[in-house]
N, C-alpha and C positions, 0 to 999 in steps of 0.2 A: 405166471402171468394170468390175470383174471379175464374171464370171458364175459364181456358186457352185453353181448347179444342176447343172452338169456334174460337179462334184466328187462329188456324192452319187448321180448317176444309175446307176452300175454296181451297187454293193452294195446301195444303198437300194432299187433296183427289185426286188431279190430278197428284200426283207424285213429285211435286216440293215443297220444304219447303221454306217459306218466307226467303229471304236473299240469295237465290241462291244455297242452299245446296240440293244435290240430291244423290240418291243411285248410286253405281258404275254401276249397270245394266242400270239405266236411262242415266247415262253419256255415256256409250258405245253405247246405242241406238241413242242418240243424235249425237254422233260423226259419226256413220254409216250413219244416215240420212243426215248429213252435207256433208259427202263425196259423197253421191249419188247426192245431189243437186248441188254440185260443178262440178261433172262430166257432169250432164245434162246442166249446164250453159256453160261449155266449148263446148259441142256438139252443143248447139244452136248457139254459136259464130261461129263455123265452118260452120254451115248451113246458117247463115246470110251472111257470107263472100261469100259463094258459090252462093247464090241467087243474091247478089249485083253484082257479076262479070259475071253472066249468060247473054247470048245474049238476051233472052226474060225474062224480069224482071216481076215477079209476085208481084206487090206492096202490094196487100192485104195479101198474105202469109208472105211477109217480115215484114209487120206491126204487124201481129199476133205473129210472132216469136220474134220480138223485145219486144213486150208487155210481152210475157211469160218470156223472159230473165230478164226483170226488176222485174217481180214478184218473180222470183227465187232469184234475188239479195237481195230483201227485206226479203225473208224467210231465206236466208243464214245469213243475219245480225241479224235477230231475234234469230236464234239458237246459233250463236256465242255469243250473249249477255247472253243467258242462261248458256252457258258453262263457260264464263269468266265474273263473276259478277263484278259490279263496286266496286272499293275499294276507300273508302274515305281517301284521303291523309292528 
């Protein structure tokens, strides 16, 4: 007899069932986090534009903001992938 509990123990213990299924509260939490990250991404975009057009350009700060913005983009993509699992056509 096979023990199927071990198959689910890894991802399921973190709240996500293999195959992309998750509870409605997990789904809501991910959507809330996603909205927060998207807002922060937009805010960083505005800050970057402001720094680029400023008379005295702080290149180090600009670089750090751009790096943070890229990190947010990656995290947003990861969360979107969790919310919208791949469907094999």
